[in-house]
Structure formats: C-alpha cells, structure tokens
C-alpha positions in Angstrom: 11.7 -13.7 18.6 12.4 -10.4 20.6 9.4 -8.4 20.1 8.6 -4.6 20.7 6.1 -3.2 23.2 4.5 0.2 22.3 3.6 2.5 25.3 0.5 4.1 24.1 -1.8 6.1 26.6 -4.7 3.9 25.9 -3.0 0.8 27.0 -3.5 -1.2 30.2 -0.9 -1.0 32.9 -1.4 -4.8 33.7 -2.5 -7.0 31.0 0.7 -7.0 29.0 3.1 -7.4 31.6 1.2 -10.1 32.9 1.1 -12.0 29.6 4.8 -11.5 29.1 5.6 -12.6 32.8 7.1 -9.1 33.5 6.8 -6.8 36.5 4.4 -3.8 35.7 6.1 -0.6 35.1 3.3 1.4 36.1 3.2 2.9 32.6 0.3 1.8 30.2 1.8 -0.7 27.5 -0.5 -1.1 24.6 0.7 -3.2 21.7 3.5 -5.9 21.2 4.4 -6.1 17.7 5.4 -9.4 16.1 6.6 -9.2 12.7 8.9 -7.3 10.2 7.4 -3.8 9.9 10.1 -1.3 9.6 8.7 0.6 12.3 9.4 -1.9 15.2 10.6 -5.1 13.4 11.0 -8.3 15.7 14.6 -9.7 16.3 15.6 -13.2 15.8 17.6 -15.1 18.7 21.1 -14.2 17.0 20.2 -10.5 17.2 19.5 -9.8 13.5 16.2 -7.7 12.7 13.5 -9.8 10.7 13.0 -7.4 8.0 16.6 -7.1 7.3 16.9 -11.1 7.1 13.9 -11.4 4.9 15.0 -8.5 2.7 18.3 -10.0 2.0 16.6 -13.5 0.9 13.1 -13.0 0.1 12.3 -16.0 -1.5 14.0 -18.2 0.8 11.8 -16.8 3.7 8.7 -15.9 2.1 8.5 -18.2 -1.0 8.6 -17.1 -4.4 4.8 -16.4 -4.7 4.6 -14.4 -1.6 8.0 -12.6 -2.4 6.7 -11.6 -5.8 3.3 -10.5 -4.9 4.2 -8.4 -1.9 7.6 -7.0 -3.2 9.9 -9.0 -0.9 8.1 -8.0 2.3 6.4 -10.0 5.2 2.9 -9.0 4.4 1.3 -9.4 7.6 2.0 -8.0 11.1 0.5 -9.6 14.5 0.0 -7.7 17.5 -1.2 -8.3 21.1 -3.5 -5.5 22.1 -4.1 -4.6 25.6 -6.8 -1.6 25.7 -7.6 -0.2 28.9 -9.3 3.1 27.4 -10.6 4.0 24.1 -8.3 4.2 21.0 -8.7 7.1 18.7 -11.6 7.3 16.1 -9.9 6.2 13.0 -10.0 4.9 9.5 -7.6 2.9 7.4 -7.0 3.9 3.8 -7.3 1.7 0.5 -4.4 0.2 -1.1 -4.7 2.8 -4.1 -5.2 5.8 -1.2 -2.3 4.6 0.5 0.1 4.6 -2.5 -1.3 8.0 -3.5 -1.0 9.4 0.0 2.5 8.0 0.7 4.1 9.4 -2.6 2.3 13.0 -1.9 3.7 13.2 1.6 7.3 11.9 0.3 7.2 14.4 -2.7 6.5 17.2 -0.2 9.6 16.2 2.1 7.7 15.3 5.1 10.0 13.0 7.1 8.8 9.4 7.8 8.6 10.2 11.6 6.8 13.6 11.5 4.0 13.5 13.9 1.7 15.2 11.4 2.3 12.4 8.7 -0.8 10.4 7.6 1.0 7.9 5.7 3.9 6.1 7.4 4.1 3.4 4.4 2.3 2.8 1.1 0.3 -0.3 2.1 -3.3 -0.6 3.2 -4.3 -1.8 6.6 -7.1 -4.2 7.0 -7.3 -5.6 10.2 -8.8 -8.8 12.3 -9.1 -8.8 16.2 -9.4 -12.0 17.8 -10.8 -11.5 21.7 -8.7 -13.4 24.4 -11.2 -11.5 26.9 -14.4 -9.6 26.7 -13.7 -7.0 24.1 -15.7 -3.9 23.3 -15.5 -1.8 19.9 -17.1 0.7 17.9 -17.0 -0.1 14.1 -19.2 1.1 11.0 -22.0 3.3 10.8 -25.1 1.7 12.6 -28.5 1.3 10.6 -30.0 4.7 10.5 -33.4 3.6 11.6 -31.7 2.1 14.9 -29.8 5.3 15.2 -32.9 7.2 15.1 -34.6 5.1 17.8 -31.6 5.7 20.1 -31.2 9.2 19.6 -34.9 9.7 20.4 -34.0 8.4 24.0 -31.7 11.3 24.8 -34.6 13.7 24.8 -32.5 16.6 23.6 -33.3 19.1 20.8 -30.0 18.6 19.1 -30.6 14.7 19.0 -34.0 15.2 17.7 -32.6 17.6 14.9 -30.0 14.9 14.1 -32.5 12.2 13.9 -34.8 14.1 11.3 -31.7 14.9 9.3 -30.6 11.3 9.2 -34.1 10.2 7.6 -34.2 12.8 5.0 -32.6 11.1 2.1 -30.1 8.5 1.4 -28.4 7.1 4.5 -24.8 7.5 3.2 -25.3 11.2 1.9 -27.0 12.3 5.1 -24.3 10.6 7.2 -21.4 12.2 5.4 -22.9 15.5 5.7 -23.6 15.2 9.5 -20.3 13.9 10.3 -18.7 16.5 8.2 -20.5 19.3 10.2 -19.9 17.7 13.4 -16.2 17.2 12.9 -15.9 20.9 12.1 -17.7 22.3 15.5 -15.2 24.1 17.8 -14.7 26.4 20.6 -17.5 27.3 23.0 -20.5 26.0 21.0 -18.9 22.4 20.9 -18.0 22.8 24.5 -21.5 23.7 25.4 -23.0 20.9 23.1 -20.8 18.3 24.6 -21.8 19.1 28.2 -25.5 18.9 27.3 -25.1 15.5 25.3 -22.9 14.2 28.3 -25.5 15.2 30.7 -28.6 13.8 28.6 -26.4 10.7 28.1 -26.0 10.1 31.7 -30.0 10.6 32.5 -30.9 8.6 29.4 -28.6 5.6 30.2 -30.1 5.3 33.8 -33.8 5.5 32.3 -32.9 2.8 29.9 -31.3 0.5 32.5 -34.5 0.9 34.6 -36.7 0.3 31.8 -34.8 -2.7 30.6 -34.8 -4.4 34.2 -38.6 -3.5 34.7 -39.7 -4.8 31.2 -37.3 -7.4 30.3 -39.6 -10.2 30.2 -42.4 -8.5 29.0 -41.3 -7.1 25.5 -40.1 -8.4 22.2 -36.4 -9.6 21.9 -36.1 -6.9 19.4 -37.1 -4.1 21.8 -34.9 -5.4 24.5 -31.8 -5.5 22.0 -32.5 -1.8 21.6 -32.7 -1.1 25.3 -29.7 -2.9 25.9 -27.7 -1.1 23.1 -28.9 2.2 24.4 -27.7 1.4 28.0 -24.2 0.7 26.5 -24.1 3.8 24.0 -25.3 6.4 26.6 -22.8 4.9 29.2 -20.0 5.1 26.7 -21.1 8.6 25.4 -21.2 10.1 28.8 -17.9 8.9 29.7 -16.3 9.9 26.4 -17.7 13.4 26.8 -16.3 13.6 30.3 -12.8 12.6 29.0 -12.8 14.7 25.9 -14.8 18.0 26.8 -13.5 19.7 23.5 -13.7 16.7 21.0 -16.4 16.7 18.3 -15.5 12.8 17.6 -17.3 12.1 20.8 -20.5 13.1 19.0 -19.7 10.9 16.0 -19.7 7.8 18.2 -23.5 8.2 18.5 -23.7 7.1 14.8 -21.5 3.7 15.1 -22.2 0.2 15.7 -21.1 -1.2 19.3 -19.4 -4.4 18.9 -18.9 -6.9 21.9 -16.8 -9.9 21.3 -16.7 -12.6 23.9 -13.5 -14.5 24.2 -12.9 -16.6 20.9 -15.0 -14.3 18.8 -13.4 -12.1 16.0 -14.2 -8.8 14.2 -12.8 -7.6 10.7 -12.3 -4.0 9.7 -11.4 -3.4 6.2 -10.5 0.0 4.4 -12.8 2.9 5.0 -14.6 1.6 8.3 -14.5 4.0 10.9 -13.7 2.2 14.3 -12.2 2.6 17.8 -11.2 -0.2 20.1 -12.8 0.5 23.7 -11.6 -2.1 26.0 -10.1 -5.7 26.0 -7.4 -7.8 25.3 -6.8 -9.7 22.1 -4.6 -10.9 19.0 -4.5 -8.6 16.0 -3.4 -9.5 12.6 -3.4 -7.0 9.8 -1.8 -5.9 6.7 2.0 -5.0 7.4 1.2 -1.1 7.5 1.0 1.7 10.2 -1.1 4.3 8.3 -3.8 5.6 10.3 -6.3 8.5 9.7 -7.7 9.8 12.9 -11.1 11.7 13.9 -10.9 12.1 17.4 -10.6 10.7 20.9 -6.8 11.4 20.7 -4.1 14.1 21.1 -2.4 12.9 18.1 -2.5 14.7 14.5 -5.9 14.6 13.0 -6.3 15.4 9.3 -10.3 15.6 9.0 -10.3 16.4 5.2 -8.3 13.3 4.4 -10.2 11.2 6.8 -13.4 12.1 5.1 -12.2 11.3 1.6 -11.4 7.9 2.5 -14.4 7.0 4.8 -17.0 4.5 4.0 -20.4 6.2 5.0 -22.7 3.4 4.1 -24.4 1.9 7.1 -23.3 -1.6 7.8 -23.9 -4.5 10.4 -21.6 -4.8 13.1 -18.3 -6.4 11.4 -18.0 -9.7 13.2 -16.1 -12.4 11.4 -17.2 -15.9 11.5 -14.4 -18.6 11.3 -13.9 -20.5 8.1 -13.4 -23.6 10.2 -14.1 -24.2 13.9 -13.8 -27.2 16.3 -13.0 -27.7 19.9 -9.8 -25.7 20.8 -9.4 -24.4 17.2 -10.4 -21.9 15.2 -9.2 -20.7 11.7 -10.2 -17.2 10.3 -9.7 -16.1 6.7 -11.2 -12.7 6.0 -11.1 -11.4 2.4 -7.7 -10.3 1.9 -4.5 -11.5 0.5 -2.1 -10.7 3.3 -3.0 -12.8 6.3 -5.1 -15.6 8.0 -5.2 -16.6 11.6 -5.2 -19.8 13.2 -5.9 -20.2 16.9 -5.8 -23.5 19.0 -4.3 -26.2 20.9 -2.2 -29.0 19.6 -2.6 -30.9 17.4 -3.3 -28.0 14.9 -5.2 -28.4 11.7 -4.7 -26.3 8.7 -1.1 -25.2 9.6 0.3 -24.0 6.6 3.3 -26.1 5.3 4.9 -23.4 3.2 5.2 -19.6 3.3 5.9 -17.3 6.1 4.3 -18.3 9.5 4.6 -16.5 12.9 3.5 -18.7 16.1 2.8 -16.8 19.4 2.1 -18.8 22.5 -1.0 -17.5 24.3 -0.9 -19.6 27.3 1.2 -22.6 28.5 4.1 -24.2 26.8 4.9 -26.0 23.3 7.5 -27.1 21.1 7.5 -25.9 17.7 9.2 -28.7 15.7 10.5 -28.2 12.1 12.7 -30.9 10.0 15.7 -29.2 11.3 15.0 -28.0 15.1 12.7 -28.2 18.0 12.1 -24.6 19.8 10.5 -24.3 23.3 8.5 -21.5 23.6 6.1 -20.4 26.3 3.3 -17.8 26.9 4.1 -14.5 25.3 6.8 -15.8 23.3 6.9 -16.2 19.4 8.7 -18.0 16.9 9.2 -16.8 13.1 8.9 -19.8 10.5 10.4 -19.2 7.1 9.2 -21.0 3.6 12.4 -22.7 4.0 11.9 -24.5 7.1 8.9 -26.6 5.2 6.1 -28.2 7.3 6.2 -27.7 11.1 4.2 -29.1 13.9 3.3 -27.8 17.3 3.4 -30.1 20.3 2.8 -29.7 23.9 0.0 -28.3 26.5 -0.6 -24.7 25.5 -2.7 -22.6 23.1 -1.2 -20.8 20.1 -2.1 -18.0 17.5 -0.6 -18.5 14.1 -0.5 -15.8 11.4 0.2 -16.9 7.9 -0.4 -16.0 4.2 -3.7 -17.8 2.8 -2.7 -20.4 0.2 
C-alpha cells in the first residue's frame, strides 16, 4: 500500500525517513498513516484508495459482522509515530461525546477542514502505542499523594499552595478545580509564574539527581522511585517552560503520570485520559478517528471548555498495557475495545486472524505475505491490506511485522 506521511512540527527529521528508506527532507516527519480514514487513506497497488474500495463492497473486505457493527468502515487506523518533541497535551472523546460534538459542529456549518473544529468525525479514539525504541509519555493524573511529595521538592510557594489544595477533599474534584483554574491563567501573571516554575524545576531537578546518586543504595526502593520520577518531572518541566513560556498547559504536566516504555512495551490510552507523547518511535493503533481536544503545548486550536467536559480527573496508575500473550519474538495485545488488536512478531506468527480485515506492516527485514491467491513480497516500512475475502494468510521470511486486526 501507499501510505501518507504527515509533517507535524513535533516529528523527527530522521526516524521516519530511515524507516521508510528515504532521504531526509530536513523537515520533521511525524506520522505514517496506514488505513482507510478519509483524512489520509492508504492507496492500493492499482491506485485505488482503500476507503473507497471498502465502501464499494464492505462485506467482501470487512466481513459481514465487522461491516454491520462499524457501518461499513475499517474500524482501526495504524500509524508509525516518530516523536522528536512533545505532542500537544490532549484528550480524546467517548463515542457518545464524539457523535454529539460532530453533529453540533456539522449543524453549525463548520467545515470539516476548519482549523478550529474539534470533531473531524463522529467516532471515539482509544489508542495503543507499542514502543519500537525507548518511548516517553505523560498519561492520566498521578496519585495525589505522590504528586504532593513531588511538589514539595520544588520549594516554591505556588507549589506548596497547590499541594495543600490537592489534599483538601476528593482527589478528582480538587484536580478538576486546579486544572480549570490553571488553564484559565494568561498574560503577565502566567508568564511570571512559568518563569518561576521553570527556574525552580531546574534547581529541584539538580538537587534530586544529586540526592539520588548520593543515597541510592541507602534508601528504600519506594524512596528511590520517587527520586527518579522527580528527576524526570523536573527536567521535563524546565524544558517545557522554556519552550512554551506563555502556555498554562505546562503547569498541568506536573500532575500527570510519567510513562517510560522500553522497546516491546505498550501503553493504552482510553477516552477522557489527558496525555502527551514526549519522545520515541513506535507503532500506534487506534479506532479510526481524528477527533482531538487540546489543552496546551501546541499552536493549534484549543477548546478548553470542551476538553474539561470530557476529561476523566480520577487519579490512576500509568496506563501500561500487558499483552494477552507473549513469547519469544511475539506479543499479542488486546485492549478493551471492539475496534482493534495488535500482533507483533517474527514468522511463524501465532494468533494471526483468518478472517476480517488485516493490515500487515513490516518493521524490519523482508517477508512474504501468502494468501490462497498470491504471494506479496514486503520489506521494512511497507504494508499490505488483507481483506476478509482473502481468507487465512501466512507470513514467512526473515523479518518482524506488526499486524492490526479486529478482535474475534
């Protein structure tokens, strides 16, 4: 298939060109889209667009069950993400909220390509990222007690007042109030506060790093974990305050879980979870949607009121996602959604669905995708769409692939 590359400012200048075997353009390249979303559908070898082909014969390409359940659409979208700088702080809507928001914006006459439109389609967008390199992200609100401990290390009156507020009542209610007030900050008071927080973060990060190195073998594992997290939080906070000196979203990142994935690990982000990917290279699979509500760290449109309405403010653990099945050179991931699952591994592959739509992306090496009617040679960065009518397929060769499919 031919797949579109999106050149967002947060992308890497090197990773996607290297993956695709192209010369770098010097511009950041952020996302490779693999699927049938109307925004950037993949093209088949004969030049037809995948979304149009599926729409013409949905039961042939999706199977009756998938075609009926998802209104004749390919329900998942795969991407390769190359994150060179932090993405926008964002939230994705639930299915109900997406339908209502899309209809409201449609009825108001807002064009689909309007820069200030929130809902590009009427679908929710749960997503799973599988790390191909070390991958850093922020996702969900951290346990309040841990956040209070980290805030105390800043030695800043604003942080002390924030910590006291977070401990005064139900955590989700206090977080909602704090985030609402923080995102309303603007002008000179905001710039002055961000300058103070950035300076305090740089000093606190240096202190936490020295303390961690000096006492690592003497203190409890729990204390060392807090120290290591504080180093990451303050290093990132100082950098974000420098990059975004007028953005209140920088302050919200202090409240979020830091998630570090090693290659082969995954994170699942459901509706309502505030998140931002920070750095790394990985395969992402999601429900086929492009609806995003942004809270900061971006020059793009932000609708704070709508974002606050859809955000889940309950503290939670970092949203890592364990595989349903793992073996040597194989992992199968099934998050709690109907639209997608992901299989990553080397031939011979287990758990490869025999029916329904499938997308095969080669991560390294070369393979052949073998169906009852043809053999298709595919190398790193290339992909193949397998329709329901192709029946069972096999992947052979010396390479590693990521296969997106619909759960059985």
